C-alpha positions as CSV (number, residue, x, y, z in Angstrom):
1,X,0.1,0.1,0.0
2,X,1.0,3.7,-0.4
3,X,3.2,5.0,2.5
4,X,2.2,8.5,3.9
5,X,4.5,11.3,4.5
6,X,5.0,12.0,8.2
7,X,2.3,15.3,8.1
8,X,-0.7,12.6,8.2
9,X,1.0,9.1,8.7
10,X,-0.7,8.8,12.1
11,X,-4.2,9.1,10.4
12,X,-3.3,6.3,8.2
13,X,-2.1,3.8,10.8
14,X,-5.1,4.6,12.8
15,X,-7.4,3.8,10.0
16,X,-5.3,0.6,9.0
17,X,-5.3,-0.5,12.6
18,X,-9.0,-0.1,12.9
19,X,-9.6,-1.9,9.7
20,X,-7.5,-5.0,10.7
21,X,-8.5,-5.1,14.3
22,X,-12.2,-4.3,14.6
23,X,-14.5,-7.2,14.3
24,X,-17.8,-6.5,12.7
25,X,-20.1,-5.4,15.2
26,X,-23.4,-5.6,13.4
27,X,-24.8,-6.5,10.2
28,X,-24.7,-4.1,7.3
29,X,-27.5,-1.7,7.3
30,X,-28.6,-2.4,3.4
31,X,-31.2,0.5,3.7
32,X,-28.5,2.8,4.9
33,X,-26.2,1.7,2.1
34,X,-28.7,2.2,-0.4
35,X,-29.5,5.8,1.0
36,X,-25.5,6.6,0.9
37,X,-25.5,5.5,-2.7
38,X,-28.4,7.7,-3.6
39,X,-27.3,10.7,-1.5
40,X,-23.8,10.5,-3.1
41,X,-25.2,10.3,-6.8
42,X,-27.0,13.3,-6.4
43,X,-24.3,15.4,-4.8
44,X,-25.8,15.5,-1.1
45,X,-22.5,14.8,0.6
46,X,-23.7,15.5,4.2
47,X,-26.4,13.1,3.9
48,X,-24.0,10.5,2.1
49,X,-21.6,10.8,5.1
50,X,-24.5,10.3,7.7
51,X,-25.9,7.3,5.5
52,X,-22.8,5.7,5.1
53,X,-22.1,5.9,8.8
54,X,-25.3,4.2,9.8
55,X,-24.4,1.6,7.1
56,X,-21.2,0.4,8.9
57,X,-18.5,3.2,7.9
58,X,-18.1,4.4,11.5
59,X,-17.3,0.8,12.9
60,X,-15.6,-0.4,9.6
61,X,-18.3,-3.0,9.1
62,X,-18.6,-2.3,5.5
63,X,-16.2,-1.4,2.8
64,X,-18.7,0.1,0.4
65,X,-20.2,2.4,3.3
66,X,-16.6,3.3,3.9
67,X,-15.7,4.4,0.1
68,X,-18.8,6.1,0.1
69,X,-17.8,8.1,3.1
70,X,-14.2,8.6,1.8
71,X,-15.3,9.8,-1.6
72,X,-17.9,12.2,0.0
73,X,-14.9,13.6,2.0
74,X,-12.8,13.8,-1.0
75,X,-15.5,15.7,-2.8
76,X,-15.8,18.2,0.0
77,X,-12.0,18.9,0.1
78,X,-11.3,17.3,3.4
79,X,-8.4,15.4,2.0
80,X,-6.9,14.0,5.1
81,X,-10.2,12.4,6.4
82,X,-10.7,11.0,2.7
83,X,-7.2,9.5,2.9
84,X,-7.9,7.8,6.4
85,X,-11.4,6.4,5.0
86,X,-10.0,5.2,1.7
87,X,-7.1,3.5,3.2
88,X,-9.4,1.6,5.6
89,X,-11.2,0.5,2.4
90,X,-8.0,-0.8,0.7
91,X,-7.2,-2.7,3.6
92,X,-10.9,-4.2,4.3
93,X,-11.4,-5.2,0.6
94,X,-7.8,-5.3,-0.7
95,X,-8.7,-8.1,-3.2
96,X,-12.3,-6.7,-4.3
97,X,-13.6,-3.9,-6.5
98,X,-14.2,-1.8,-3.7
99,X,-10.7,-1.9,-2.6
100,X,-9.5,-1.2,-6.1
101,X,-11.9,1.7,-6.5
102,X,-10.6,3.1,-3.6
103,X,-7.0,3.0,-4.3
104,X,-7.7,5.4,-7.3
105,X,-9.5,7.7,-5.1
106,X,-6.8,7.3,-2.6
107,X,-4.2,8.5,-5.1
108,X,-5.9,11.6,-5.9
109,X,-6.6,12.4,-2.2
110,X,-2.6,11.9,-1.7
111,X,-2.0,14.2,-4.7
112,X,-4.3,16.9,-3.3
113,X,-2.3,16.9,-0.1
114,X,0.7,17.7,-2.1
115,X,2.5,14.3,-2.1
116,X,3.1,13.8,-5.5
117,X,5.7,11.0,-5.2
118,X,3.4,9.0,-2.9
119,X,0.6,9.7,-5.4
120,X,2.8,8.4,-8.4
121,X,3.5,5.4,-6.3
122,X,-0.1,4.6,-5.6
123,X,-1.3,5.1,-9.0
124,X,1.4,2.8,-10.5
125,X,0.5,0.0,-8.1
126,X,-2.8,0.3,-9.1
127,X,-1.9,0.1,-13.0
128,X,0.2,-2.9,-12.1
129,X,-2.2,-5.1,-9.9
130,X,-5.3,-4.3,-11.8
131,X,-4.4,-3.6,-15.3
132,X,-8.0,-4.6,-17.0
133,X,-10.0,-2.3,-14.5
134,X,-11.0,1.1,-15.8
135,X,-9.2,2.6,-12.8
136,X,-6.1,1.3,-14.3
137,X,-6.6,3.3,-17.5
138,X,-7.6,6.4,-15.3
139,X,-4.5,6.0,-13.2
140,X,-2.3,5.9,-16.3
141,X,-3.6,9.2,-17.7
142,X,-2.8,10.9,-14.3
143,X,0.4,9.4,-14.2
144,X,1.4,10.9,-17.7
145,X,0.1,14.1,-16.7
146,X,2.2,14.3,-13.6
147,X,5.2,13.5,-15.3
148,X,4.5,15.9,-18.2
149,X,3.8,19.0,-15.9
150,X,5.6,18.4,-12.8
151,X,8.9,16.6,-13.6
152,X,10.0,18.4,-16.6
153,X,12.7,20.9,-16.4
154,X,11.3,24.2,-16.8
155,X,11.8,26.1,-20.0
156,X,11.0,29.5,-21.5
157,X,9.9,30.6,-17.7
158,X,7.6,27.3,-17.4
159,X,7.4,23.6,-17.3
160,X,5.8,23.1,-20.8
161,X,7.5,23.9,-24.0
162,X,5.7,25.4,-27.2
163,X,5.2,22.9,-29.9
164,X,6.0,24.4,-33.1
165,X,4.9,21.4,-35.2
166,X,1.2,21.9,-34.1
167,X,-1.6,24.3,-35.1
168,X,-5.2,24.1,-35.7
169,X,-7.7,26.1,-37.0
170,X,-6.5,28.8,-39.2
171,X,-8.7,29.8,-42.2
172,X,-11.3,27.0,-41.2
173,X,-12.2,29.5,-38.0
174,X,-14.3,32.7,-38.2
175,X,-14.8,33.6,-34.8
176,X,-13.4,31.0,-32.2
177,X,-14.6,31.6,-28.6
178,X,-14.2,28.2,-26.6
179,X,-12.1,25.2,-26.3
180,X,-12.3,21.4,-25.3
181,X,-9.7,18.7,-25.4
182,X,-11.0,15.1,-25.0
183,X,-8.9,12.3,-24.4
184,X,-5.1,12.4,-25.5
185,X,-5.6,15.3,-28.1
186,X,-8.9,15.2,-30.0
187,X,-9.8,19.0,-29.9
188,X,-13.3,20.7,-30.2
189,X,-13.4,24.7,-31.3
190,X,-16.5,26.5,-30.9
191,X,-17.0,29.1,-33.7
192,X,-19.9,31.6,-32.6
193,X,-19.9,33.4,-35.9
194,X,-20.1,30.3,-37.9
195,X,-22.5,28.7,-35.6
196,X,-20.9,25.4,-35.3
197,X,-18.1,23.3,-33.3
198,X,-15.2,22.1,-35.2
199,X,-13.2,18.9,-34.3
200,X,-9.7,18.5,-34.8
201,X,-7.4,15.3,-34.3
202,X,-4.2,15.4,-32.1
203,X,-2.4,16.4,-35.1
204,X,-4.4,19.6,-35.7
205,X,-6.2,18.1,-38.8
206,X,-10.0,18.7,-39.3
207,X,-12.2,15.9,-38.5
208,X,-15.6,17.4,-39.1
209,X,-18.2,19.7,-37.2
210,X,-21.4,20.0,-35.2
211,X,-24.0,22.5,-36.0
212,X,-25.1,24.8,-33.0
213,X,-26.6,28.1,-32.9
214,X,-23.9,30.6,-31.3
215,X,-22.0,28.2,-29.2
216,X,-20.1,30.4,-26.8
217,X,-18.8,27.2,-24.3
218,X,-17.8,23.7,-24.1
219,X,-17.7,21.0,-21.8
220,X,-16.9,17.5,-21.2
221,X,-19.6,14.9,-21.0
222,X,-19.3,11.4,-19.4
223,X,-18.0,8.8,-22.1
224,X,-16.1,11.7,-24.2
225,X,-19.0,13.5,-25.6
226,X,-19.1,17.3,-25.9
227,X,-21.9,19.6,-24.3
228,X,-22.3,22.8,-26.1
229,X,-23.7,26.0,-24.2
230,X,-24.9,28.5,-27.0
231,X,-26.5,32.0,-26.0
232,X,-30.0,30.7,-25.5
233,X,-29.8,26.8,-25.6
234,X,-27.6,24.0,-24.4
235,X,-26.9,20.7,-26.2
236,X,-26.5,17.8,-24.1
237,X,-26.4,14.0,-24.6
238,X,-28.1,14.6,-28.0
239,X,-30.8,16.8,-26.7
240,X,-31.3,20.7,-27.0
241,X,-33.0,22.7,-24.3
242,X,-33.5,26.2,-23.0
243,X,-32.8,26.2,-19.2
244,X,-35.5,28.0,-17.0
245,X,-35.0,28.8,-13.7
246,X,-37.9,29.1,-11.1
247,X,-37.2,32.1,-8.8
248,X,-39.8,33.3,-6.1
249,X,-42.4,31.3,-8.1
250,X,-41.6,33.0,-11.5
251,X,-40.0,31.5,-14.6
252,X,-36.7,33.0,-15.5
253,X,-35.5,31.9,-19.0
254,X,-31.9,32.0,-19.3
255,X,-31.0,33.4,-22.6
256,X,-27.7,35.0,-22.1
257,X,-25.7,31.9,-21.3
258,X,-21.9,32.1,-21.4
259,X,-20.4,28.9,-19.7
260,X,-21.4,25.8,-18.3
261,X,-19.7,22.5,-17.0
262,X,-21.0,19.1,-16.2
263,X,-20.6,18.3,-12.4
264,X,-19.3,15.0,-10.8
265,X,-22.8,14.1,-9.9
266,X,-24.3,14.5,-13.3
267,X,-25.7,17.8,-12.4
268,X,-25.2,20.8,-14.9
269,X,-23.9,24.0,-13.9
270,X,-24.7,27.1,-16.2
271,X,-23.4,30.6,-16.1
272,X,-25.8,33.4,-17.6
273,X,-24.7,36.9,-17.7
274,X,-28.2,38.4,-16.9
275,X,-28.7,36.1,-14.0
276,X,-25.2,37.1,-12.6
277,X,-24.8,33.8,-10.7
278,X,-24.0,30.0,-11.5
279,X,-27.3,28.3,-11.9
280,X,-27.6,24.4,-11.2
281,X,-29.8,22.1,-13.0
282,X,-30.2,18.2,-12.8
283,X,-29.7,15.5,-15.3
284,X,-33.5,16.0,-16.2
285,X,-32.7,19.9,-17.0
286,X,-34.8,20.7,-13.8
287,X,-33.8,23.9,-12.0
288,X,-32.2,22.8,-8.6
289,X,-30.9,26.2,-7.3
290,X,-28.4,28.9,-7.5
291,X,-24.7,27.6,-7.0
292,X,-22.5,29.6,-4.7
293,X,-24.6,32.9,-4.6
294,X,-22.1,34.9,-3.0
295,X,-19.8,34.8,-6.1
296,X,-21.2,37.3,-8.4
297,X,-21.0,37.8,-12.2
298,X,-18.8,34.4,-12.9
299,X,-17.5,34.3,-16.5
300,X,-15.9,30.9,-16.5
301,X,-16.3,27.6,-14.8
302,X,-14.1,24.5,-14.3
303,X,-14.2,21.2,-12.2
304,X,-11.4,19.3,-11.0
305,X,-10.8,15.6,-10.5
306,X,-11.9,15.7,-6.9
307,X,-15.5,17.0,-7.8
308,X,-14.7,20.8,-6.8
309,X,-15.8,23.7,-8.8
310,X,-13.7,26.8,-9.7
311,X,-15.2,30.1,-10.9
312,X,-13.6,33.2,-12.5
313,X,-14.9,36.7,-12.5
314,X,-13.2,38.6,-15.3
315,X,-13.9,41.9,-13.9
316,X,-13.0,41.4,-10.3
317,X,-9.9,39.2,-11.4
318,X,-11.4,36.8,-8.8
319,X,-11.0,32.9,-8.9
320,X,-12.6,30.8,-6.0
321,X,-12.6,27.2,-5.4
322,X,-16.0,25.5,-4.1
323,X,-17.0,22.0,-2.8
324,X,-20.0,20.3,-4.7
325,X,-22.4,21.8,-2.4
326,X,-21.1,25.3,-3.0
327,X,-19.1,26.2,-0.1
328,X,-16.0,28.1,-0.9
329,X,-12.8,26.2,0.0
330,X,-10.1,28.3,-1.3
331,X,-9.5,31.7,-3.5
332,X,-6.7,33.2,-5.6
333,X,-5.7,36.9,-4.5
334,X,-6.4,39.3,-7.3
335,X,-3.3,40.5,-8.7
336,X,-1.0,38.1,-7.2
337,X,-0.2,35.7,-10.2
338,X,-2.5,37.1,-12.9
339,X,-3.8,40.5,-14.2
340,X,-6.2,39.8,-16.7
341,X,-7.6,36.3,-16.3
342,X,-10.0,35.2,-19.1
343,X,-10.1,31.3,-18.8
344,X,-9.6,28.6,-16.3
345,X,-9.0,24.8,-16.8
346,X,-7.8,21.7,-14.7
347,X,-5.6,19.1,-15.7
348,X,-6.0,15.2,-14.5
349,X,-3.6,15.9,-11.9
350,X,-5.8,18.6,-10.1
351,X,-3.4,21.6,-11.2
352,X,-5.7,24.8,-11.9
353,X,-4.8,26.8,-15.0
354,X,-5.3,30.5,-15.6
355,X,-5.2,32.1,-19.0
356,X,-3.9,35.7,-18.4
357,X,-4.1,38.2,-21.3
358,X,-1.3,40.1,-19.6
359,X,1.9,38.8,-20.5
360,X,0.5,36.6,-22.1
361,X,0.9,33.7,-19.9
362,X,-0.6,30.8,-18.1
363,X,-0.5,30.6,-14.2
364,X,-0.6,27.3,-12.8
365,X,-1.8,26.4,-9.3
366,X,-1.9,23.3,-7.2
367,X,-4.9,21.5,-5.6
368,X,-4.7,23.9,-2.7
369,X,-4.3,27.1,-5.1
370,X,-0.6,27.5,-4.2
371,X,1.4,28.6,-7.2
372,X,3.0,25.7,-9.0
373,X,4.6,27.2,-12.2
374,X,4.0,29.6,-15.1
375,X,4.0,29.3,-19.1
376,X,5.1,32.2,-20.8
377,X,3.1,32.2,-24.3
378,X,4.3,33.1,-27.6
379,X,4.6,36.9,-28.1
380,X,2.6,37.1,-31.3
381,X,-0.6,35.9,-29.5
382,X,-3.1,38.8,-30.3
383,X,-6.0,37.8,-28.2
384,X,-5.6,34.7,-26.2
385,X,-9.4,33.7,-25.1
386,X,-9.3,29.9,-24.1
387,X,-7.3,26.8,-22.9
388,X,-7.6,23.1,-22.4
389,X,-5.4,20.4,-21.0
390,X,-5.6,17.0,-22.5
391,X,-5.1,13.7,-20.5
392,X,-1.5,13.5,-21.4
393,X,-0.8,17.1,-20.0
394,X,-0.5,19.0,-23.0
395,X,-1.9,22.5,-22.8
396,X,-3.7,24.0,-25.8
397,X,-4.4,27.9,-26.2
398,X,-7.0,29.6,-28.5
399,X,-6.0,32.7,-30.0
400,X,-9.4,34.7,-31.2
401,X,-7.4,37.2,-33.3
402,X,-5.2,34.9,-35.1
403,X,-7.7,32.0,-35.2
404,X,-5.3,29.4,-34.0
405,X,-4.8,27.1,-31.4
406,X,-1.3,26.2,-30.5
407,X,-0.1,23.7,-28.3
408,X,2.6,23.4,-25.5
409,X,4.1,20.1,-24.0
């Protein structure tokens, strides 16, 4: 198993000892287990933890209950608590599916605590011990990302180097506004004036297009699909809908959409310039409520591997990080590492990238929003407007004025 660094080794020792030494005190509460699953699936983290406790997590009677509690704590940003729970699962069910799933989440929690070497060891162990599991493929992607962005010698002021052989777009783009990387390099670019989303392969060659009315933002769907946010409509999973919020009993059509993202639990978070707040919808397009209402006028949104949400407000030069319930867990000080932030994204290792028109450059932050590096962009950028990071850790930047996507690796 993964070995903890001194800062939280005692937590793990306690969890492991309890997992090995505590006898089953009671039968698993199946009703509580079902309630825990349902609460986690809808993102009600407090309810998931309470139900998991009643189902056996508190006394370590049920590895699935402990896994649910560990994941809920991971999504809350309670990384040390998550490490303790997930280590217990791996000990209780070392040869089972719950133990394997826990190992991947454990690596993410360790990574979030800043132990990059410990996370790598855990991911590599998972990759070698269960090569046919989906968690192993996910682990390989995170390993690749970590090596690309954290263990290469810094060049040109950052830890990613400009790739002169790559360029996508050119004469095929009219007014590009958004960018999305899927997998190891397939790229989608939203063109608001041409009313379409163009697709490119990892070499920058055109692959096709999707018609969409005034697309302004793109987000990743489960299974590698592309979600499209237009000014007045959203394209999701083969469906098109106009979101309607219900505030004080009145219908409020959101027809000034500027951004969106799919949350870990399946809900959809949309940004509307008229509403001036992030708005949450469930998987059936029903309005759930406003998300983090204290964060006014968000212009961009992104989610990290831990289920947390980052919001960017350009005018205030503010970037803040929230848990799945909308509680703020961290924030970046305006003017510290960037002057004109215009876009944000995460990589698979949990690092946050902030595109800064001033420089131009990309400021990089770790899972706790501490500075982790900087990529100085080419001086000929006219108007950098969007960025993305693929599953191997390569950074892609869209320049609206030059109508090109360039790559750093």
